[in-house]
Structure formats: C-alpha cells, structure tokens
C-alpha positions as CSV (number, residue, x, y, z in Angstrom):
1,M,36.0,-30.2,-35.1
2,I,34.6,-32.8,-32.7
3,V,34.1,-35.3,-35.5
4,K,37.7,-34.9,-36.6
5,E,38.9,-35.5,-33.1
6,I,36.8,-38.6,-32.8
7,Q,38.0,-39.9,-36.2
8,R,41.6,-39.3,-35.2
9,V,41.2,-41.3,-32.0
10,D,39.1,-44.1,-33.5
11,G,39.4,-43.8,-37.2
12,K,38.3,-47.3,-38.4
13,D,34.8,-47.3,-36.9
14,T,34.0,-43.6,-37.3
15,K,35.0,-42.8,-40.9
16,D,31.3,-42.3,-41.9
17,L,30.4,-40.3,-38.7
18,K,28.5,-37.1,-39.2
19,L,27.1,-34.8,-36.6
20,F,24.2,-32.4,-37.0
21,V,23.6,-29.4,-34.7
22,Q,20.1,-28.2,-34.0
23,P,18.7,-26.0,-31.2
24,Y,17.5,-27.8,-28.1
25,H,13.9,-26.5,-28.2
26,K,13.7,-27.9,-31.8
27,L,15.0,-31.2,-30.5
28,V,12.4,-31.3,-27.7
29,T,9.3,-30.0,-29.5
30,G,10.1,-31.1,-33.0
31,S,7.1,-30.8,-35.3
32,L,4.8,-30.0,-32.3
33,N,5.7,-26.3,-32.4
34,S,2.6,-25.5,-34.5
35,V,0.4,-27.5,-32.1
36,F,1.7,-25.6,-29.1
37,I,0.9,-22.3,-30.9
38,A,-2.6,-23.5,-31.7
39,L,-3.2,-24.5,-28.1
40,V,-1.9,-21.1,-26.8
41,V,-4.2,-19.3,-29.2
42,A,-7.2,-21.5,-28.2
43,L,-6.4,-20.8,-24.5
44,G,-6.2,-17.1,-25.2
45,L,-9.6,-17.2,-26.9
46,V,-11.2,-19.1,-24.0
47,L,-9.7,-16.5,-21.6
48,L,-11.0,-13.6,-23.7
49,I,-14.5,-15.1,-23.8
50,A,-14.5,-15.7,-20.0
51,C,-13.4,-12.1,-19.4
52,A,-16.2,-10.8,-21.7
53,N,-18.8,-12.9,-19.8
54,V,-17.6,-11.5,-16.4
55,A,-17.7,-8.0,-17.8
56,N,-21.2,-8.5,-19.1
57,L,-22.4,-9.8,-15.7
58,L,-20.9,-6.8,-13.9
59,I,-22.5,-4.4,-16.4
60,A,-25.9,-6.1,-16.0
61,R,-25.6,-5.9,-12.2
62,C,-24.8,-2.2,-12.4
63,V,-27.7,-1.5,-14.8
64,G,-30.0,-3.3,-12.3
65,R,-28.8,-1.0,-9.5
66,Q,-29.4,2.1,-11.6
67,Q,-32.9,2.5,-10.3
68,E,-31.7,2.1,-6.7
69,F,-29.2,5.0,-7.1
70,A,-31.9,7.1,-8.8
71,V,-34.1,6.7,-5.7
72,R,-31.2,7.4,-3.3
73,A,-30.4,10.6,-5.3
74,A,-34.0,11.6,-5.3
75,L,-34.1,11.2,-1.5
76,G,-31.1,13.6,-1.2
77,A,-28.0,11.5,-1.3
78,G,-25.1,13.5,-2.9
79,R,-22.7,12.2,-5.5
80,A,-20.0,11.8,-2.8
81,R,-22.3,9.6,-0.7
82,L,-23.2,7.4,-3.7
83,M,-19.6,7.0,-4.7
84,R,-18.6,6.1,-1.2
85,Q,-21.3,3.4,-1.2
86,L,-20.0,2.0,-4.4
87,I,-16.4,2.0,-3.2
88,I,-17.4,0.3,0.1
89,E,-19.6,-2.3,-1.5
90,G,-17.1,-2.9,-4.3
91,D,-19.9,-2.9,-6.9
92,C,-19.8,-1.2,-10.3
C-alpha cells in the first residue's frame, strides 16, 4: 500500500521499489540472537556455580559449629536457646 502510493507520486524513479517488513528486534539483533542466548546460558551457569559455592561454604561452617552446639546442649541449653542463638547470629 505504501509502495503503491510512492509509485503514484513519483512513478519514474520508483518503479522497481520494493519494501520488506521485518520485526524491529530482528533488525537490531540480526544473526546475533544465538550469541545472546549463549551468553545468557553461560551467565546462568556462572551464577549457578557461585550459588553452589556459597551454599557449600555455609554448610561447611554449620558442620564446623556442630561440636559447639553439642557442648552447649550437654551443658543444659535447650532447643529454644540454641535456635535463638542461631537466629540472632544469623548462622546456619
């Protein structure tokens, strides 16, 4: 429709004019779409590895404190007291 109007107004210079419509994101990214997907996947894997490392460090710290809590329990601290200590300190 637009091409017909352009040809009607300026027919001599535009008789071979053709327009192609494509989505804007396709125009901007072009063939880089697969590269972007690969980068997002790689970023996700790095984030997953970082989260796993932090979780392992927290678990190791909790296992290291297991003996401390055993001693506190043996000295008479109740479960509520041990839980309160964990919540206040923010550990485990």
